[in-house]
N, C-alpha and C positions, 0 to 999 in steps of 0.2 A: 372577810376572815375575824373572829373576836379580839379584840387586844390582847384578850389574857391570854388566850389561847397562845396565838401568837408567843407571846412571852415563855409560855410553858415550855413549848416548842426549844425557842432558844436557848433558856437555863436547862434542858435535856440536855441538848448538843453541850453547852459550857462544863456541864459535870460528866458529859462523856471524856470529855476532853482533860478533862481535871484528873481525871482516874487513871486514865492512860499515862499521862504527865507523870501521876504519882506511883505508876509503877515503874517505871524509869528510874527516877529517882531510888526506889527501894533498890533497884540492882547496880544502885551506886553509879548511875550517869546521869551528870550534874544538869538541869535546865533553869539558863538563865533569865531565858526569854524569848518569845517565839515570832518568830518573821512569816507575816500573812501576806497572800498573794492570790489574785483572783476579783472576780467577781461581788461577793460577798464581803469581802475583805475595803474594798474601794468605794463601794457602792453604800454599807452599813456600817454608820461611827456609832449604830446603836448596836447590834450586834457584836462588834469589836469591844466596846467597855462594857458589856456582859459579860462576854466571856474574858475579858482581862481582869476584871469585878472576882470572878468564879476561881480563877487557875492563880491569882496573886501573882500573875507575873505583866511585864512588859510587855506588849505587842506593839510590834511595828510592820508598817503596810507597807510592801514594796512600793516604788513609783514606775518602776517599767510597767509596760502592758506585755513584756514578753521575758518577765522573771522565767519561767520554768526555762525557755529556751535559751537563756543569758547562763544559767548555772545547769546546765546539762552537760556542758563537755567537762565543767570541773568538778561535777559528781559523777561523770567515767571515770575519769583517773585516780577520783580516792577510790572506788569501789573495784578498779585493778590493783590499786597500791594494797588495798587492805587484801584482793583475795589474795595477792602472791605472796604479801608478807606473813597471810597464816599457810599457805601450800592451801590452797583451796582450787589454782588451776592444775596443779596433778590428775591424773587421770585421764576420762578420755577427752578432756579440753572443753568438754558442753558448759556454758554459763548459763544459770536462769534467773 
Protein backbone atom coordinates (compact mmCIF):
# COMPACT_ATOMS: atom_id res chain seq x y z
CA UNK A 1 0.00 0.00 0.00
CA UNK A 2 1.30 3.43 -0.92
CA UNK A 3 2.26 5.44 2.23
CA UNK A 4 0.18 8.49 1.25
CA UNK A 5 -2.86 6.28 0.69
CA UNK A 6 -2.43 4.70 4.11
CA UNK A 7 -2.07 8.12 5.73
CA UNK A 8 -5.21 9.34 3.93
CA UNK A 9 -7.18 6.38 5.33
CA UNK A 10 -5.88 7.09 8.83
CA UNK A 11 -6.74 10.78 8.56
CA UNK A 12 -10.21 10.02 7.18
CA UNK A 13 -10.86 7.78 10.18
CA UNK A 14 -9.51 10.45 12.54
CA UNK A 15 -11.71 13.18 11.06
CA UNK A 16 -14.71 10.84 11.28
CA UNK A 17 -13.96 10.37 14.97
CA UNK A 18 -13.63 14.14 15.38
CA UNK A 19 -17.05 14.65 13.81
CA UNK A 20 -18.60 12.22 16.31
CA UNK A 21 -16.82 13.85 19.26
CA UNK A 22 -17.83 17.32 18.11
CA UNK A 23 -21.47 16.20 17.98
CA UNK A 24 -21.31 14.88 21.56
CA UNK A 25 -19.84 18.20 22.69
CA UNK A 26 -22.48 20.16 20.76
CA UNK A 27 -25.16 18.15 22.58
CA UNK A 28 -23.66 19.14 25.94
CA UNK A 29 -21.66 15.99 26.65
CA UNK A 30 -18.11 17.02 27.53
CA UNK A 31 -15.29 14.88 26.13
CA UNK A 32 -11.97 15.49 27.85
CA UNK A 33 -10.05 12.55 26.43
CA UNK A 34 -10.31 9.13 24.87
CA UNK A 35 -9.41 5.67 26.15
CA UNK A 36 -8.34 3.40 23.30
CA UNK A 37 -8.05 -0.36 23.40
CA UNK A 38 -7.39 -3.21 21.07
CA UNK A 39 -4.99 -4.02 18.29
CA UNK A 40 -4.54 -0.73 16.47
CA UNK A 41 -4.27 1.24 19.71
CA UNK A 42 -1.50 -1.04 20.98
CA UNK A 43 0.31 -1.70 17.71
CA UNK A 44 0.29 1.65 15.91
CA UNK A 45 1.57 4.72 17.74
CA UNK A 46 1.41 6.50 14.36
CA UNK A 47 -2.36 6.00 14.05
CA UNK A 48 -2.96 7.00 17.66
CA UNK A 49 -0.87 10.16 17.26
CA UNK A 50 -2.69 11.20 14.07
CA UNK A 51 -6.07 10.71 15.78
CA UNK A 52 -4.92 12.60 18.89
CA UNK A 53 -3.69 15.46 16.72
CA UNK A 54 -6.92 15.65 14.71
CA UNK A 55 -9.31 15.43 17.66
CA UNK A 56 -7.05 17.64 19.79
CA UNK A 57 -7.64 15.48 22.85
CA UNK A 58 -5.39 13.12 24.80
CA UNK A 59 -5.67 9.41 24.06
CA UNK A 60 -4.77 6.86 26.71
CA UNK A 61 -4.16 3.30 25.56
CA UNK A 62 -5.39 0.61 27.95
CA UNK A 63 -2.62 -1.69 29.18
CA UNK A 64 -4.76 -4.76 29.61
CA UNK A 65 -5.29 -7.20 26.76
CA UNK A 66 -8.71 -7.88 28.30
CA UNK A 67 -9.92 -4.31 28.75
CA UNK A 68 -13.35 -5.04 27.27
CA UNK A 69 -13.90 -8.02 29.55
CA UNK A 70 -12.74 -6.06 32.59
CA UNK A 71 -15.02 -3.09 31.97
CA UNK A 72 -18.07 -5.06 30.86
CA UNK A 73 -19.50 -5.72 34.36
CA UNK A 74 -19.11 -2.02 35.21
CA UNK A 75 -20.88 -0.96 32.02
CA UNK A 76 -23.70 -3.44 32.67
CA UNK A 77 -24.20 -2.02 36.16
CA UNK A 78 -24.12 1.54 34.79
CA UNK A 79 -26.58 0.62 32.05
CA UNK A 80 -29.02 -0.92 34.53
CA UNK A 81 -28.69 2.06 36.85
CA UNK A 82 -29.42 4.55 34.07
CA UNK A 83 -32.23 2.42 32.70
CA UNK A 84 -33.87 2.11 36.12
CA UNK A 85 -33.37 5.81 36.81
CA UNK A 86 -35.09 6.83 33.60
CA UNK A 87 -37.91 4.36 34.08
CA UNK A 88 -36.93 2.43 30.97
CA UNK A 89 -37.21 -0.93 32.73
CA UNK A 90 -40.98 -0.59 32.82
CA UNK A 91 -43.13 -2.17 30.15
CA UNK A 92 -42.53 -5.67 28.89
CA UNK A 93 -39.24 -6.00 30.74
CA UNK A 94 -37.19 -6.59 27.60
CA UNK A 95 -33.95 -4.72 27.15
CA UNK A 96 -31.99 -4.32 23.98
